[in-house]
LOBAMAR-661291 format. One line per 8 residues: number of its first residue (from 1); for each residue x, y, z of N, C-alpha, C, O. Coordinates in steps of 0.2 Angstrom, whole numbers, plus 5000, padded with zeros to 4 digits. Layout:
residues N
NUM> X Y Z X Y Z X Y Z X Y Z ~ ...
***
This chain:
residues 75
1> 5305 4679 4344 5312 4677 4347 5311 4676 4355 5307 4680 4358 ~ 5314 4671 4357 5313 4669 4364 5318 4673 4368 5324 4674 4366 ~ 5316 4674 4374 5321 4678 4379 5326 4673 4381 5325 4666 4381 ~ 5332 4675 4384 5337 4670 4386 5335 4666 4392 5337 4661 4393 ~ 5330 4670 4396 5327 4666 4402 5323 4660 4400 5324 4655 4403 ~ 5319 4661 4395 5315 4656 4392 5319 4650 4389 5318 4644 4390 ~ 5324 4652 4385 5329 4647 4382 5332 4643 4387 5333 4637 4387 ~ 5335 4647 4393 5338 4643 4398 5334 4638 4401 5336 4633 4403
9> 5328 4640 4403 5323 4635 4406 5322 4629 4402 5321 4624 4405 ~ 5322 4629 4396 5321 4624 4392 5326 4618 4392 5325 4613 4390 ~ 5332 4620 4394 5338 4615 4394 5338 4611 4401 5341 4606 4401 ~ 5334 4613 4406 5334 4609 4412 5328 4605 4413 5322 4607 4410 ~ 5328 4600 4417 5323 4596 4419 5324 4594 4426 5330 4594 4429 ~ 5318 4592 4429 5319 4590 4436 5321 4582 4436 5318 4579 4432 ~ 5326 4581 4440 5328 4574 4440 5328 4571 4447 5329 4576 4452 ~ 5328 4565 4449 5329 4562 4455 5335 4557 4455 5335 4552 4451
17> 5340 4558 4459 5345 4554 4460 5347 4552 4467 5348 4556 4471 ~ 5347 4545 4469 5347 4543 4475 5342 4547 4480 5344 4548 4486 ~ 5336 4548 4478 5331 4551 4482 5332 4558 4483 5328 4561 4486 ~ 5337 4561 4479 5338 4568 4480 5336 4572 4473 5337 4570 4468 ~ 5332 4577 4474 5330 4581 4468 5335 4585 4466 5339 4589 4470 ~ 5337 4585 4459 5342 4589 4456 5339 4592 4450 5334 4590 4447 ~ 5343 4597 4447 5341 4600 4441 5346 4597 4436 5352 4597 4437 ~ 5344 4594 4431 5348 4591 4425 5348 4595 4419 5343 4597 4417
25> 5354 4597 4417 5354 4601 4411 5356 4596 4405 5360 4591 4405 ~ 5353 4597 4399 5354 4593 4393 5358 4597 4388 5357 4603 4387 ~ 5363 4593 4386 5368 4596 4381 5368 4591 4375 5372 4586 4375 ~ 5365 4593 4370 5364 4588 4364 5371 4588 4360 5372 4583 4356 ~ 5375 4592 4362 5382 4592 4358 5387 4588 4362 5393 4588 4360 ~ 5385 4586 4368 5390 4583 4373 5392 4576 4370 5388 4572 4368 ~ 5398 4574 4371 5401 4568 4369 5399 4563 4375 5398 4557 4374 ~ 5400 4565 4381 5399 4561 4387 5394 4565 4392 5394 4571 4391
33> 5391 4561 4396 5387 4564 4402 5392 4564 4408 5395 4559 4409 ~ 5391 4569 4412 5395 4569 4418 5391 4571 4424 5386 4574 4423 ~ 5393 4569 4430 5389 4571 4436 5395 4573 4441 5400 4570 4442 ~ 5393 4578 4445 5397 4580 4451 5398 4574 4456 5393 4571 4458 ~ 5404 4573 4459 5405 4568 4464 5401 4569 4470 5399 4564 4473 ~ 5400 4575 4472 5396 4577 4478 5389 4574 4477 5386 4573 4483 ~ 5386 4573 4471 5380 4570 4471 5380 4562 4472 5374 4559 4473 ~ 5385 4559 4471 5386 4552 4472 5392 4550 4476 5397 4547 4474
41> 5393 4553 4482 5400 4553 4486 5402 4546 4487 5408 4544 4488 ~ 5397 4541 4488 5399 4534 4490 5399 4529 4484 5399 4523 4485 ~ 5399 4532 4478 5399 4528 4472 5405 4524 4471 5411 4527 4473 ~ 5405 4518 4469 5411 4514 4467 5412 4516 4460 5408 4515 4456 ~ 5418 4519 4459 5420 4521 4453 5425 4516 4449 5429 4513 4452 ~ 5424 4516 4443 5429 4512 4439 5434 4517 4436 5433 4523 4435 ~ 5440 4514 4435 5445 4519 4432 5443 4521 4425 5439 4518 4421 ~ 5445 4527 4423 5443 4530 4416 5449 4534 4414 5452 4538 4417
49> 5451 4533 4407 5456 4537 4404 5453 4542 4400 5456 4545 4395 ~ 5446 4543 4400 5443 4548 4396 5445 4555 4398 5446 4557 4403 ~ 5447 4559 4393 5449 4566 4393 5443 4571 4391 5441 4570 4385 ~ 5440 4575 4395 5435 4579 4393 5437 4586 4393 5441 4588 4397 ~ 5434 4591 4389 5435 4598 4389 5429 4602 4388 5424 4599 4385 ~ 5428 4607 4392 5423 4612 4391 5423 4615 4384 5428 4614 4381 ~ 5417 4618 4382 5417 4621 4376 5422 4626 4375 5424 4628 4369 ~ 5425 4629 4380 5430 4634 4380 5437 4631 4380 5442 4635 4380
57> 5437 4625 4380 5444 4621 4380 5447 4620 4387 5452 4616 4387 ~ 5444 4622 4392 5446 4620 4399 5445 4613 4400 5440 4610 4399 ~ 5450 4610 4403 5450 4603 4404 5445 4601 4410 5445 4605 4415 ~ 5441 4596 4410 5437 4594 4415 5440 4588 4418 5441 4583 4415 ~ 5441 4588 4425 5444 4583 4429 5439 4577 4429 5434 4578 4432 ~ 5441 4571 4427 5437 4565 4428 5441 4561 4433 5446 4559 4432 ~ 5437 4559 4438 5440 4554 4443 5438 4547 4443 5440 4543 4446 ~ 5433 4546 4438 5431 4539 4437 5425 4538 4433 5422 4543 4431
65> 5422 4532 4432 5416 4531 4428 5412 4526 4432 5414 4522 4436 ~ 5405 4527 4430 5400 4523 4433 5394 4523 4429 5393 4527 4425 ~ 5389 4518 4430 5383 4519 4427 5378 4521 4433 5378 4519 4438 ~ 5374 4526 4430 5369 4529 4435 5362 4528 4433 5360 4529 4427 ~ 5358 4526 4437 5351 4526 4436 5347 4532 4439 5349 4533 4445 ~ 5343 4535 4435 5340 4541 4438 5333 4542 4435 5332 4539 4429 ~ 5329 4546 4437 5322 4548 4434 5322 4555 4432 5325 4559 4436 ~ 5319 4556 4427 5318 4563 4424 5311 4564 4423 5307 4561 4420
73> 5308 4570 4426 5301 4571 4426 5297 4566 4428 5292 4564 4425 ~ 5299 4562 4433 5296 4556 4436 5296 4550 4432 5292 4545 4434 ~ 5300 4549 4427 5300 4543 4422 5307 4540 4423 5308 4535 4420
***
């Protein structure tokens, strides 16, 4: 049986976005991928009418949509 610490570590990968190192979490059950605005503050956003909710039902505020290029584990 794996510890919660080991399980948690398996969900994250090192990623690089706009030259900045970030931790990326993988959620295989997610319908959409989301990123915090503070990681891409100057991004040009397209309008979006997508409505997302956390696993507990809490609404997630979406301010726009964009395509993001990034590297994970150097790839």
